[in-house]
N, C-alpha and C positions, 0 to 999 in steps of 0.2 A: 895561346898559353895552355889551353887544355885540349887542343886538337889531338885526337887519337887516344886520349886518356879518360875523357868524360864518360861516365856510366849513366848518371842521372843528376839533374838539378834537384836539390832538396828543399830549397826555399830562399826567400829574401827577407831581410830584416833592416830596420833603421833606414828606411828609404826617405831621402830628403831632397827637396828642390829649393835651395836657399835663395836663388836668384833666377830671374826669367832668362829665357833663351829666345832670340829673335832670328827671323829670316836673315841670312847673310852672315851670322856669327860663325866663327870657326871654332870647333871644339877638338880637344884631345882628351883621351882617357888614360888614367894611370891605375894599374891594378897591383895590389899588394896581398901576399898570403899572410894572414894574421893568426891562423890557428891550423894545426894538423892533429889528427888522431886516427887511430886504427878503427876500422869497422868491427863491431862485435859480431855481426852476422856474416860478413864476407871477408875471408882471410886474404883474398887477392885485391882488396880495395881499401881505401881510407876516406875519411871525411876531411875535406879541406874547406876552410872559411876564407873567402876573398873579400877585400875591401876595394870597391870600384869607386873612383872619383872622376868626374867630368869637369873640365875647366874650359872656359872660353878664351878668346885670343889675348885678353889682358890678365890672364891667370886668375880670374874670378871663378870660384867654385859654383857650378850650376846644378850639380846632381851628385848624390853619393848613395851607396847602399852596401850592405854586407850580404854576401851570397854564399850559401853552403852547397857543396857538390860532392857526390860520390865519385871518386877518381880511382882508376886502376893504379896499382902500385908497380914499381919496378920489380922485375924478377930478381930473386936473391942471386948474388954473384958466386 
């Protein structure tokens, strides 16, 4: 999702592990962009906040966090 655009990870918030994960569980992760804003110090980049959620095989939420990253912006067309 951020390959080639990530400049820096800025931090993680609201980290939760509501259910245990065990050897043999199968997980999948869903990522959603929840906030965008322009960087005040870098005109070529912006701040993106992602919500990452990990689910095990029966759709039980096992982990979640919000992550902020400095991402390169698309060039103006």
